[in-house]
C-alpha positions, 0 to 999 in steps of 0.5 A: 171084764177084769184087767190082768196085771204081771208083776214079776219078783212078786213074792216079796217087797216092792212086787207083792206090794204091787200086787196087793195094791193092784189086785185091790184096783180090780185087776186080776193079778198074776204072779212070778217068781223063782220061790213058790212059797214066797208066792204063795204068801202073795196068792194068799193075801191078794187072790193072785194066780202064783207061776214059778218062773225064772225070768232068766229063761227064755222058755220058763218066761214063755210058758208064763205067758202061754198059760196067761194067753190061755187062762185070760186071752189078754194081758193088759198091765206087765211090772217088769219088777224081778231084780237082784243087788249085789255086795259092794264090790270095787270094779276091778275084783267083781267076778263075771258070775257075779255080773252075769247074775245081776245082768241076766235078772235084772236087764235080760229078765225084763226084755224076755218078759216085755218081749213075750207082752209086746207079742200078745198086746199086739194080737190080743182084741182090744189090741194093746197095753202098758209095760211098767219097768221097775229102774232105780235112782241108779239109773241116774246117779251110782252107788260107790262099787255098785258097777253090775247093778247101776250098769243093768239099771241104766240098760233099763232105762233104754229099754223103756224108752226103746219099748215105748218108742216101738209100741206106739203103733201098736197102742202099748205104752211103756214107763218106767218107776225109778225107786229109792229106798224102799224098805225091802229085803234089798234094801236092809243094809240102809238100816246098818250104813252104806257107802256113800260117795265121799267114802263115808258109812252112813245110814239112809232112810226108807219108805213104805213099799206100799208107797211105791205099790200106790205109784205102780197103781197110778202108772196101771190105771192111766188110759193108754193115751196116757203115760208116765214116761218116767217117775221118781218115788224116793226116800225125802231126805235120801242123798240123792239130790246132789249126790256125789 
């Protein structure tokens, strides 16, 4: 029987690359996102099931998990990938609306999906499953002018640790992949220059999202008695080690 994987934010970037890679590894893949057209393109590429969903909305998330259970009876892997960034903004000028958009998508969305996955993985037979959270190097070291995004990713680490601990009794494993400069739409400014800790604006190297996807597949295909708690996949020459 094929294993079932759900990738949020599956219409582009790391989400699409991961969906394609998981399908290639033998998973039946479900992709979600807010825009139907990009999801359809992912589905056409890898045979995924596309379901429109806003991870910020409790009912929308619950509907997706109900559909997964009705179609397949279980979920083996959840990749909490959906996320948004924000333009570099001085902390004192950061608007509450922008703060809420980032926190609600990156953190609350991951929580809502994790909660539904936890419920399903506890009651399905065989019991258990795996949750992989998309963190960021910003979960460890902030970029300048990135309070909302950095805060959301630090909080994802807390969610990862809590989920990992609380899932032990139910054979639910949880790990986090922290990504540095995958060449996605969100990372496009890297090509023209982004703020550095010393005040400079500098171009930074990027990596192919397919390289990240291979790491996601590795995490997803481990037996449940083994877990990658945290993994960092980054552009080798980006200013992270020693940054600041």
